[in-house]
N, C-alpha and C positions, 0 to 999 in steps of 0.2 A: 600194678602202676609202675611207672619208671622214676628212677632216683639216680642223682649224681652222687658218687661215692667219693668222699674226700677224707684224708686224714683228720681226726677230731681236732688236732692242734691247729689246723689251717682252716678251720670253719669261718672264723671272723673274717678272713681275707677273700673268702669266695663270694663274689658279687653275681648272683644270677637270679632270676626270677622263679619264686617258689611256687608250687601248686596252691591255689587259694584254698583255705579250710583244712589243710593237712599239717601234722607236726612232723619235725624231723625225727628220724629214727637214729638212735645210737646203738652200734654194734661193736662192742670191744673198742679198739682204737680208731673206729671209723665213723662217720656221720653220713647218713643217706638222706638227701635233701629231695623231697618229691618235686617233680617237675612236670610240666605239660607237655613241653617241646624239648627235642634233644639239644644237648648243648655240646658244641664242637670243643675239642682240646680236653674234656673231661671224661672220666669213666661212667659210663651209664650202666645201671644194673637194675634187675626187677626187685622190688620190695613192696611190702605190706604197711604204709604207714597209717597211724591211727587218724581217723576223721575227728576234726573238732566239733563240738556241739555249738561253739559260739559263733557269731558273725565274723568272718574273716576281717582283719584290718584292710583298711581302704587302699593302703600301697601295695597290699599283696594281689590286689585284683587290679589296679590301675597304676602303670609305671608312671612316675613324674608328678605325683602328688606331694608336695612337700609338708603340708600341713593342712588340717581340716578341723572344724568343731561344728556342733549341732546345737541350735538354740530353739527350743520348741520343736517345730516341725520343718525348720529351715537349716539347710547345710550351707556352711561358708567354707570355701576351699581355696587353696593357693596352688594350682597346677604349674608346672614348668612348661607344658605344652598344650595344645588345643585338644579338647576331648571329643571324641566321636559321640554322635546322637545315641547309639545303642549303648554305649559305656554310661552315659548319663541316665538313661532309662534303667539300667541295671542297679545303678547306684540308688535311684528314687526307690526302686522295689526293695532292695536289700536292706537299706536303712530305714525304711519307711518314713521318709521325709516327703513334704509337698512341694518344695522349692530347692533349687541349687543356685546359689550366687559365687561368684569369684570375688575375692577382696584383692583390689589393686593396691591400695595403701590406706593408711589412717593419717588424716589431715585436719588441719584447722583448729581452732580454739577449743571446739567441743569434742576433738579426736573422734570423729566420725569416719567410719569406714567408707571408701569409694567402692561401691558394688555393682556388678555387671551381672544381669539375669541370665542363666545357661538353660535351665530347664524346669519343668513343673509350673506350679501356679506362679503368677508374676505379682507377687505381694511380699512386703516386707514387715508385716505385723504378725506377731506370735505370741503365744502364752508358754513360758517355760518356768521350771521349778528349780530352785536352788536352795539347797539347805532347809527343806520343807516348806519354803514359802513360794507361792506362785506371783510371777510378774508378767504383765502384759507390755510388750517393748515393740517399738518400730526400729528396726536395726539400720534403717538409713538416717535415722535421726539422732540415735544416741549410740555411743560405745558399749558394747556388751562382750565380755570375755569370760565364758563360763570355765574356762581352765583355771581361773584364779579362785574359785569356790573355796577350796581347802586353805589357801592363804588368808581369805578373810575370815574364816572361822579360827584360825591360828591367832590372827590379830586381835579378835574379840576374846580369846582367852588370855592374852598376856596383859591387855590395858586393865588397870585397876578399877574396880567397881566406884561409881561415882564421878569418873572423869569426865571432862568436857572434852568433845572430839569435833575437830573441825573437819568436815568432810567437803574439801575445796573442789572436788571433782565428782560430785555426787551422781551424775548421770540419771539413771533410772531410780536413785534413792535406796539402793539396797543395803547400805551400810546402817541406816537408822533402823532397819527391820531385824538386823541379826544381833545388834547389841542387847545384853541382858537389860531387865527392867531397871530403872533407876538411873541409867546413863543418859546423859544429855549430848545429843549430836546437833552440830550447827552446820549449815551449808550456806554458800552464798545466796541461794534462793529464800531463805528464811531470814 
């Protein structure tokens, strides 16, 4: 396989697309970055990088994806450019999701995401698990951010037992299910 050879100290400044699923090889003072296509202006050498057993990161496969998250079997992403149909099918297969949506913005009193369907099944309902609890949600009607799961557990750990907690933006009600027994949760809906 071909790799770009750069001094190790300059690795953070080198911005090139890396071959998905392969690790960077370190040899002495140099880093060998696995590539798919030759890169002009940089030294290209033969190397034997280790293949990763895990699914490659999405931005390694598709340039221009600033962020994404998976809710159940639905992927919501924020691409910088339009994505070709072949790329979308590759994402569906690799991440084993059934639908892909683009999140344009979060707006309104209920902080609902404006979603545009890109590929797969055209549905917005799914079941997902967070901290051992399963939720059935419609992502077009309620704000869901699975990346906050760890923060929610941290909050549950620092609030003293017996506290009364106001969950002003309850959404799909996740807070009331992660509080330890004996705590009281109030939301505008109750």
